C-alpha positions as a printed Julia matrix, in Angstrom:
255×3 Matrix{Float64}:
  77.94  -114.7   -136.26
  75.51  -113.69  -133.48
  73.88  -110.57  -134.98
  70.54  -112.33  -135.46
  70.23  -113.3   -131.79
  69.43  -111.33  -128.66
  69.58  -112.49  -125.08
  66.26  -112.76  -123.27
  64.95  -113.88  -119.88
  66.32  -117.13  -118.48
  62.88  -117.95  -117.09
  61.8   -118.82  -120.66
  63.11  -122.29  -119.74
  60.65  -122.62  -116.85
  58.34  -124.99  -118.72
  61.29  -127.21  -119.63
  62.47  -127.22  -116.01
  59.04  -128.53  -115.0
  59.5   -131.43  -117.43
  63.1   -132.12  -116.41
  64.02  -130.51  -113.06
  67.6   -131.84  -113.17
  68.38  -130.42  -116.63
  69.53  -126.9   -115.79
  73.28  -127.6   -116.0
  73.47  -129.79  -119.12
  70.15  -129.36  -120.94
  66.48  -130.29  -120.53
  65.07  -133.6   -121.76
  61.69  -132.63  -123.25
  60.39  -136.2   -123.38
  58.21  -137.22  -126.36
  56.02  -134.44  -127.78
  54.39  -136.85  -128.68
  57.18  -138.6   -130.62
  60.98  -138.48  -130.44
  64.14  -139.72  -132.13
  67.86  -139.53  -131.4
  70.33  -138.2   -133.95
  73.67  -139.9   -133.33
  76.62  -137.53  -133.46
  78.88  -138.3   -136.42
  82.17  -140.16  -136.19
  84.88  -140.62  -138.79
  87.52  -143.16  -139.78
  90.69  -143.15  -141.84
  89.98  -143.96  -145.46
  93.04  -146.23  -145.33
  91.35  -148.48  -142.77
  91.43  -149.22  -139.04
  94.4   -149.53  -136.7
  94.74  -151.06  -133.24
  96.91  -148.18  -131.98
  94.86  -145.93  -129.69
  94.78  -142.17  -129.26
  96.28  -142.68  -125.79
  99.2   -144.68  -127.16
  99.87  -141.99  -129.74
  99.86  -139.34  -127.01
 102.23  -141.36  -124.82
 104.65  -141.7   -127.75
 104.53  -137.96  -128.41
 105.11  -137.19  -124.72
 108.08  -139.57  -124.58
 109.57  -137.85  -127.63
 108.93  -134.36  -126.14
 106.82  -133.49  -129.16
 103.85  -132.32  -127.06
 103.57  -130.65  -123.66
 101.88  -132.35  -120.68
  98.29  -131.26  -120.14
  98.02  -129.17  -116.99
  94.87  -128.21  -115.09
  95.22  -126.07  -111.99
  98.88  -127.04  -111.76
  98.06  -130.76  -111.92
  99.71  -132.86  -114.64
  96.74  -134.78  -116.01
  98.97  -137.16  -117.96
 100.76  -138.22  -114.78
  97.4   -138.65  -113.07
  96.39  -141.18  -115.69
  93.75  -139.16  -117.52
  93.1   -141.05  -120.76
  93.1   -139.38  -124.17
  89.92  -140.86  -125.64
  90.31  -139.03  -128.94
  86.88  -137.43  -128.65
  85.87  -133.8   -128.87
  83.87  -131.89  -126.26
  81.46  -129.49  -127.92
  81.9   -128.55  -131.58
  82.98  -131.19  -134.1
  82.96  -131.56  -137.87
  84.35  -133.63  -140.72
  88.15  -133.8   -140.15
  88.98  -133.27  -143.83
  90.84  -135.22  -146.54
  91.76  -138.8   -145.68
  88.72  -139.35  -143.46
  85.3   -140.86  -144.19
  82.03  -140.89  -142.28
  81.76  -143.99  -140.08
  78.18  -144.87  -139.25
  77.33  -146.17  -135.81
  75.54  -149.07  -137.46
  78.68  -150.11  -139.34
  80.84  -150.0   -136.22
  78.24  -151.85  -134.15
  78.18  -154.62  -136.76
  81.96  -155.04  -136.46
  81.77  -155.69  -132.73
  78.36  -157.4   -132.77
  76.74  -155.07  -130.24
  73.82  -152.63  -130.26
  74.47  -149.06  -131.34
  73.03  -147.91  -128.01
  72.78  -150.35  -125.11
  69.12  -150.83  -124.1
  68.22  -148.68  -121.11
  70.93  -146.08  -121.84
  71.37  -142.94  -123.93
  74.08  -142.36  -126.57
  77.24  -141.56  -124.58
  80.84  -142.57  -123.9
  79.43  -145.86  -122.62
  78.08  -146.72  -126.08
  79.85  -149.2   -128.39
  82.23  -150.43  -125.63
  83.62  -153.14  -127.9
  85.26  -150.44  -130.02
  87.1   -148.77  -127.13
  87.46  -151.35  -124.32
  90.24  -149.34  -122.62
  88.38  -146.0   -122.91
  90.73  -144.68  -125.62
  89.52  -145.11  -129.2
  91.67  -146.39  -132.07
  93.69  -143.54  -133.58
  92.03  -144.31  -136.92
  88.63  -143.28  -135.52
  87.49  -139.83  -134.47
  84.67  -140.7   -132.05
  81.43  -138.73  -131.72
  81.6   -135.28  -130.2
  80.15  -135.01  -126.7
  77.64  -132.32  -125.84
  76.91  -131.03  -129.33
  75.63  -132.31  -132.63
  78.35  -132.23  -135.29
  78.32  -129.16  -137.5
  77.06  -130.96  -140.61
  74.34  -132.73  -138.62
  73.19  -129.47  -137.03
  72.89  -127.77  -140.41
  70.93  -130.7   -141.85
  68.58  -130.89  -138.86
  67.86  -127.18  -139.23
  67.06  -127.66  -142.91
  64.44  -130.23  -141.93
  63.05  -127.97  -139.19
  62.86  -125.0   -141.57
  61.02  -127.15  -144.12
  58.58  -128.14  -141.36
  58.05  -124.81  -139.57
  59.32  -122.09  -141.92
  62.44  -119.89  -141.75
  60.69  -116.96  -140.05
  59.48  -119.04  -137.1
  60.43  -117.32  -133.8
  62.55  -119.66  -131.71
  64.4   -119.7   -128.4
  67.74  -121.35  -127.69
  69.03  -122.41  -124.28
  72.78  -122.49  -123.74
  73.29  -124.53  -120.58
  75.96  -123.56  -118.02
  77.93  -126.74  -118.72
  78.46  -125.66  -122.32
  78.62  -121.9   -121.81
  81.92  -120.06  -122.04
  81.12  -118.19  -118.81
  79.53  -121.23  -117.1
  76.18  -119.43  -116.87
  72.86  -120.27  -118.48
  71.62  -118.1   -121.34
  68.47  -117.92  -123.46
  68.72  -116.4   -126.92
  65.83  -115.31  -129.13
  65.87  -115.28  -132.93
  64.31  -116.92  -135.97
  64.75  -120.48  -137.16
  66.28  -119.45  -140.48
  69.27  -117.99  -138.61
  69.76  -120.9   -136.18
  72.89  -122.16  -137.96
  74.63  -119.12  -136.43
  74.13  -120.59  -132.97
  76.77  -123.24  -133.62
  79.53  -120.62  -133.45
  77.85  -118.24  -131.02
  80.34  -116.62  -128.67
  78.45  -117.8   -125.58
  78.23  -121.49  -126.47
  80.18  -124.54  -127.61
  78.18  -125.86  -130.58
  74.52  -126.77  -130.85
  72.48  -125.24  -127.99
  71.26  -127.47  -125.18
  67.68  -126.83  -126.33
  66.05  -125.13  -129.29
  62.28  -124.68  -129.62
  59.7   -122.51  -131.4
  57.58  -120.22  -129.29
  54.59  -122.52  -129.83
  56.65  -125.37  -128.28
  55.57  -127.77  -131.01
  59.0   -129.39  -131.11
  62.21  -129.28  -129.06
  65.82  -130.3   -129.64
  68.05  -131.49  -126.81
  71.85  -131.67  -126.99
  72.89  -132.67  -123.49
  76.44  -131.71  -122.51
  77.15  -135.3   -121.4
  75.74  -137.18  -124.41
  76.72  -138.32  -127.91
  73.26  -137.93  -129.37
  70.8   -135.07  -129.95
  67.13  -135.7   -129.31
  64.37  -134.2   -131.43
  60.9   -134.33  -129.87
  57.76  -133.3   -131.7
  55.02  -134.43  -134.07
  55.33  -137.92  -135.53
  55.52  -136.51  -139.05
  58.57  -134.41  -138.2
  60.27  -137.28  -136.38
  59.66  -139.57  -139.35
  61.4   -137.07  -141.65
  64.43  -137.07  -139.36
  64.51  -140.87  -139.22
  64.26  -141.14  -143.01
  66.92  -138.56  -143.83
  70.0   -140.19  -145.4
  72.4   -137.53  -144.11
  71.46  -138.13  -140.48
  71.86  -141.35  -138.52
  68.82  -141.41  -136.26
  66.82  -143.97  -134.34
  64.07  -144.26  -131.78
  65.04  -145.25  -128.24
  61.73  -146.14  -126.55
  63.34  -146.05  -123.09
  64.86  -142.58  -123.61
């Protein structure tokens, strides 16, 4: 899956570090260039409808019945320590399969009468608090993946970028240490038409922290701590992203 990509110098991110000095570990916020929009990572819900039972309650029931093993980290039993099973994925995510439907952020926000993204914040685990007041989401909802655009969203974004820039456009991808398998930063060079391969690249965990053409005319940002992927670039490109029916995107003037 990585044949079209070669590793290059990490200092290719120097210009991004100047824009966002604190972004090395999780990804660089490119700011508006001159425009920007956020693509909200996809979530899904049972086709049969919602339930009040949470992912944490399901896990507790399975633990009590000895149907799953406790989660251990460095010899510490995380279940005994009270670590909550939110139900969310870290890194790669995709449509769960039969029995599930896409649940738009807008639909869920309307249920709880709250904004999709609280003003002054970015899309994250703090978003839509009315839907998961105790941190764990209802078992009937698979919440947005953290740190990476969902697979289907990544593919669709790339289709829009290819239509804008062309498949042979040379691009660079930054895999941040937070998302890297070896916890080190990496920069990969390739062409835009092969960027779908990055989602399953052996060094990363989904969409790269940043992707940009060598002319720096646009930049994507999938921060390891966020539930949204930012696309910064010309207003015409951003408008295409906002208008695309397969993506759920919005402008956040404060972010």
